[in-house]
N, C-alpha and C positions, 0 to 999 in steps of 0.2 A: 850499676850504687844512686840511691837519690841521697843525699847528703844535705839537706837544706838547713843550715843552722841561725838562718834568719829569718825566713816565711813560712816553717814549718807546716809541713804536709797535713790535712787536718780528716782527710778520707784518702780510699785506697788512690792515688791518678787511673782514669778512665783505661788514658791514652795506655798506660803499662799492661791492663786486662787484653786489651783490643789488638794492641802492635806487638806482642813481645811473649804470643802463647807457647813459643819453646824458652822459655827464660825457663834457665835451673835455677841462679841465684836470684834473689833479689831482699836489698838490704833498702831498707829506709828508716833512716834517724830520725828524733824527735816530731815522731808521729803524733797527732793527737786524738785519733783514734781509740776511741774507751773498748769496745765493743769487738770482736772477732768473731764471723760462723762460719758453716760454711759455702755461702754466699761470698764470702769477701776472697777466700779463694778457687773458686769457682773453676775458671777458664788457666791456672797454671797447675795442669795433671803434669806438668815434668817439672815440676817445682824439687828440687832439692837439697836449698835453703834457704833461708826464713829467717832474716836477723830484720828486726822491729826494736834497736837500744835507743835506751834514754825517751821513750814514750812516756806517755797516760795510760796506758793500754790495763783498764782493771779486770779485767774479766775473757777468758774466751770460752765458746760452747766445748764441749760436750763431742764435735761434730764435727770442728775446724778441719783438719787433714781429712775429710770422707773424697773428696775430689780431688789430693795430693798423695798418691800411692808409693810416690821413690821421695819423701821427705826420709832426707838423712838428719839432718843439721836443723833447730830451733837453737835461737840467738832471742828472748825477751827479756834480756838485759836492761836492765834498773828503768824498769815501767814502775806503776803503780797495784802489781797484779795482786788481788786481795784472795782471793777464793777460785779455784777452779776442780774443775775434775780429773780427776787422774786419766777418766778411762781417751782424755784427749791426745793422751802419749801414747798407750797401748795400746793404740788400733797403728799406726803406719807402721806396717811389718819392716822398713827398714831403716826405723829411728836406731839413734845410734849417739846423739848427740845433743842433750837439751841443756840451758842457760838462764837458771830465774836466779843469777844471784841478785843482791840491790833491789827486789823485789818484797812488800809485807806478807807475803801470800801463805794460807793456808791449804791445807789439800782436802778435797772433797774424796775419797774413795767411792764414793759409787758412779 
């Protein structure tokens, strides 16, 4: 887990994507990234839990989880998700839990 309340991570750290390809749990608090797409997670094909609470995330692409078929838990608590495609969360076959608490989100049903 990366939790740096003082330095605030602004992009997915490259050392994580290169060194930890077998990572199953990735939690980063205060991530300043506003947008995530499939390229953001392409090296995490074994990822089961993604936690990005307390960040600045405003939108995610509908293909975000294309490379992470094993994802089971997604936590985007207290970000700034305004709108996202419901399809993003319908594609992963093992997805069990999605936490969007504290987001001003609207859902695009397409």
